[in-house]
N, C-alpha and C positions, 0 to 999 in steps of 0.2 A: 174453154179449155186452154186457149193460147195464153190467156192472162195468168192462169195458174202456172203454166210452164215458165213464163217469164219470172214469176215469183220464185219458183224453185231454182231457176237459173241464177238468181241473186245470191244464193248460197255460196256459189263459187267465186263471186266477187269478194265476199267476206273472207273466204278461204285464202284467196290470193294475197290478202293483206298480211298474212302470217309471215311472209318473206320480206315485207317492207322494212327498211332500216329505221331504227329509232334515233331521235336526236339525243345526244349526250348519254348514250347507253354505255354501261360498263361491260367490258369483255373479260376474257379469261386472264389476260396479262394484268389488267387493272386489279382484279380481285387477288391474283397471285401475289402481287407486291404487298398488298395489305396482309395477306395470310402469313407471309414470311416474318412479319413483325409482331404477329399476334397469336399464332397457333401454339398452344402450350406444348404439344408434342415436339415441335421444332425447338422451342426454347429449352425444353428438358434435354434434348439431344445435344444442343449447343453447350449447355452447362456441363454435361457429362464429358464432352470433348475437352472443355477447358480444365476440368478437374484432372483428367489423366495427362494432359499436356503439362500442367503444373507438377504433377507427380514425376513425370519424366525429367523435368528440369531439376527437381529435388534430388532424384537418384544420380543424375549426372554430377551435381555439385559435390556429392560424396567422393567422387573419383578425382576431383581437383585438389590442389594444395589447400590445406587448412591453416590459416595464419591467425595468431592471437597475440595481444599485448596484455601484460599483467603488471599492475602497479600495487605496491603494498607499503603502507606507512604504519609504524608501530610506536607506541609510548609504553615503556616498560618501567615498572616500579620493582626494585629489587631490595629485599630486606635481608640483612645478615647480622651476625653478632661478632663484635671484635674479640678476638681470642685473648687479647692482653687485658683489656679493661672490662670486658663483658658487656659493654654498651651496645645497644642496638644501632645498626647503621642502615639507613635507607637511601638508596641511590635512584635517581631518575635519569633516564636517557631515551632518546628518540632514534628510530632506525628507518631506513628506506630501502626498498628493493624494487627493481624494474627488470622486466624480462620481455623478450620477443621470441616467439616460437613459430616455426613452420613445420608442418607434418605433411608428408606426401606418401600416399599408399602406393607401394610397389607391386604387391601381389595380395589381392583380397578377392577370392573367387565369389563369395556371396554378394559383395558390393557390385562387382562387374556384371554378374548375371542378373542382379536385381535391377540394374539400369537397363539391360537389354529387355527384360520382361516389361518394365515400365514403358519403354519406347514402343514395343509391340502393342501394348494396351492403348497407348495414345493413338497409334495408327488405327487400331480396331475401332475406337470410338469416333475418330474422324470419318471412317468409312460408314459407321452407323449413322452419323449425321447426314451424309449424302444419301443413304438409303431412306432415311426418314423424310428427307426433302422430296425424294421421288415418290414415296408413298402418299404424301400430302398432295402432291401434284395430281396423281391419279384420283384421289378422293375429291379434289376440287372439280375436276372435269366431270366426274360421276354426278356430283350434286348439281353442278351447273346445267348439265344436259337434262337432268330430271326436272329442273324448273322449266326449261324450254319445252320439254315434252308435255308437262302439265298445262302450261299456258297454251300450247297448240291444241290440246284436247279441249280446254275450256272454250277457246274461240270457235272450234268446230261445233261444239255442243250448242253454244249461244247462237251461232249462225243457223243451225238446224232448227232450234227452238223458235227463233224469230220467223223463219220461213214457215214453220208448221202453224204458228199463230195466224200468219197472213192467209195461209191456205184454209185454215179453219174458218176464218171470217168469210172468205170467198164461197166456201162450200155451204156455210149456214145461209148465206144470201140465196144461193142457187137452190138449196133445199126448200126454202120458203116458197120459191116459185116452182117447186116440184121438178127442178131440172137436175137434181142430184139424189143419189140413193142414201138412205139412212145408214147403211153399212159403211159407206165411204166417210160419212160424217163422224160416226163413232170411231172408226179406225184412226182418223186424223186427230180426233180429240184424245184418244188414248196415247197416241204417239207424242202429242204435245205435253201431256201430263208426265209421261216417262222422261221426256227431255228436261222438264223442270226439275225432276228429281236428280237426273244425271248432272245438271248444271250445278246444283248445290254441292254434290260430291266433287265435281271438278274444281269448283272454287276452293273447297277445303284442301284438295290435293295440291293446288298452287300454293296455298298458305303453308302447308306442311313442307313442301319442297323448298320454299324460300326460307323457312325457319332453319332448315338443315344447312343452307348456305350461310345464313346469319351466324349460326353457332360456330361454323368454321372460320369466318372472317373476324368475328368478335364485335360486330355491330349489326343493326337492323338493315337488311338489304331490301330497300323499297324501290330503288331506281330500276328502269328497264334494263334488261340484259340483251346484249347483242345477239340477234337471231342467226340462224344458219343461212349461208348464201344459197342462191338458187343453183349455182354451178360450183362444184368442189372438185379440186384435183387431188387425188390420193397418189403420192409417189412412193409408197412403201412396197418393198418386194415381198409379196405374199405367195411366192411360188413353192417354197420349201421351208420347213422349220429348222433344218440342219444348221444353216448359217447363223440363225438367231440363237440357237442353243450353244453353238461354239462361242459366239460372242459373249453370251451370258456367263458361261463357265469362266471366261477370262476377265470379264469386266463387271459382273454384278457386284454392287456395293455390299449387299448383305453377305454374299459369299466371301468377299474380300475381308470383311470384318471377322468372319469365322476363321479364316486362315490366319489372320493376325492373332486371334485368340489362341490358336494352336501354338504359334511361335512364342507367345507369352507364357503358355503353360510349359513348353519345353525349357525355356529359360528359367522358369520357376523351379523345375525339377533340378536343373544344374545348380541353381542357387542353394537349394536344400542340401544337395550332395556336397556343395562347397563348405558346409559346416565341418567336414572332416579334413579340409585342406589347411595348411599353415598360412599365417598372415605375416606379411613383411612390410614394414614401412620405414621411411627415412625421416629423421627428426633433426632439425637445426635449431639451436637455442643460443641466444645471446642474453647475458644477465649482468646487471650491475647491482651491488648490494653492500651495505655496511652492517648487516645483521649476521651474527654468528650463531653458534650452537645454542639452542634453547633461548633464542632471542637476545643473547649476550652481545654487547657492542663489539664490533670488529673493525679493522681498517677497511676502508672502501676498496672494493675489488671488482674486476670485470672478468667474466668467464665466457667462453665460446665453446659450444659442444656440438658435435655431429655424431648422431647415433643411428644405428640400424637395429630395429626392434623386431624380433622374430617370436611369433606365438604359435605353438603347436598344440592344438586341442587333443586331449587324451580321452576324456570321458565326460559326458554331459547328462548322464542319467537316462539315456535312451531318447532324448529330445530330438537329436538329429535323425535317428532312424524313423521316428514318428513323422517328422517333417517330410522326409523322403517318401514315405508311403502316401502321405496326403498329396504331395505334389504329383506323384505318379498317377494317382487316381484322378486328379484334376486334368492331367494330360490326356488320359484315356477318355474322360468325359468330353473334353473339347474336341478330340479326334472323332468321336462318334457323332457329336453334334454337327461337325463339318460334313461328315459322310451323309447324315440325314438331310442336311440342307442341300447338298449337291444333288441328291436324288430328287428331292422335292422341286428344286429349281428346274431341272430338266422337264419334269412333269408340268410345272406351272408355265414355262415358256411354251411348251407344246400346246397346252390348253389355250393360252392367250393367243397364240398364232392361229389355231383352228377357229376360235371365236371371232378373231378379227377377219380372217378369210371368209368365214360364213357371213359375217355382217357385210363385208364388201360385195359378196355375191347377192345378198338380199337387197342391197341398194339397186343393183341392176334388175333383179327380179321384180321388185316393187315398183321400179320405174315403168317397167312394161305393164305391171298390173294397173298402175294409174292410167296409162294410155288406154288400156282395154276398158277400164271402168268408165273413163270419159266417153268413149265411143258408145258404150252401153247406155249411159245416161242420155246422150244426145239422141240415140235411137228411141228411148222411152219418151223423150220430149216430143218427138215427131209422132209417135204412136198415140200420145195423149191428145195431140192436136187433131188427129184423125179419128179419135174415139175408139182405138183398138186396145188401149191399155187404160187402167184406172189410175187415179191419183196415188193410191197406195203403191202401185207398181213403180211409179215415178219416185216416190219417197224411198222405196227400197233401193232403187238405183242410185239415188243421191247418197244414201247412207253407205252403200258399198264404195262409192267414189271417195267419200270422206275417209272411210276406213282405209282405203288404199293409200290415200295421201298421208294419213297418220302413220301407217306402216312404213312408208317410204322415208319419212323424216326420222322415225324411230331407228331405222336401219343405220342412218348416218350417225345418230347419237350413240348407238351401240358400237359402231366402228371407231368413234372418237375415244370412247372409254376403253374398249379392248385394245385399240392401237396404242394408247398411252400406257396401258398395263404391259403390253408386249415390249414397248420401248424401255420401260422401267426395269422389268425383269432381265432384259438383255444388257442392262448396264449403260444405256445411253443417257446423256446429260439431260435432266428433267426440264430445265428452263429452255434449252434449245428446241426440244420436241414440243414443248408447250407453245412456243412461238409458231411452230409449223401448224399445229392444230388450231391455234387462234386465227390463223389466216383463213380458216373455213368460215369464220363468222363475219357478219356485216355490221361493223360498228357505226356505220353512217358517216 
């Protein structure tokens, strides 16, 4: 019996290896740097931000002076009839005209509001880029911890299966000497077969979890991943969600993008209404020419003109009214989308806070459960030595201990994911918080 207890005790030596650091393991920051350069969602968000930044620059350019140079060279053939002789006369002459023009808009409501709308849209998509980066960070932590959880589970199952096989060999030898009951033999054999099946499933779950990380990174992730440290310090304030909600309302990037969308729609409405406003611009023109009326030759002359051009729209066939109605509907749409997002954000922050706090409490609860399961297992070991419990009882105790250890580590994984989600929804900078969570890992 003592030999069997020592074999079962070997399970926990294998279990303790789960926390051992790996050489040259990748951690969250390593994979995050790769993700920034490969994730299509981030590349799309960056391209959108560049598009709307260029659009803002284009709209601003329309408000600045517009200068142009024009050069014209002509060759004219003029045919006429001599009134006296009736002979045809053909004249050839060349002409040149040069001009330099500068036009500055003094009042153009649609142009100005179009620029303000484009600026708000550029700010909107810049905020969306930040929000996408935060979303990808949470996604990375989620997939990373699922790999760690799957590998933890596989190593626990393998350790249990190996110990069950050794126990089975011991019991078979004792059964042949009629020192063990057939029920114990069959029970251990059934447990070994069940663990073989669980091991196959656990191996598959590891592969699936790693494929999810590979899809995110853009390459096959085969290297070891840095595991969780034995001791982790959590410095987050999880006493009340109110401060997190207030911060999220002020700093959440998705909400910031929605606010800029409302500003863009407001400017778009003013732009449409500007179709009823007069336009005023200043034009300066310098011209040199030797071309006269109908391209007739003329003495070379220079002219300088300063002009104020006023345009007052009177009727456009209802186009302006239609544009105003469309812009007003877009504004109402963006306002309702903002309202919906604000309500959802408060709910999302509160849910993330509650999940993070529950995970933090589970860490402490499962820590105690591991200690209790360890004591129970040690008691079963002694009972097996004295013959008061069976091998099956000891196996059940070991399974409970492994389950408690698995739950303890899973609680930390849940805290990592829910904590990062809480940080993201409350508007904290994703990379800074990722560094904080990465410190929970032991990269060796």
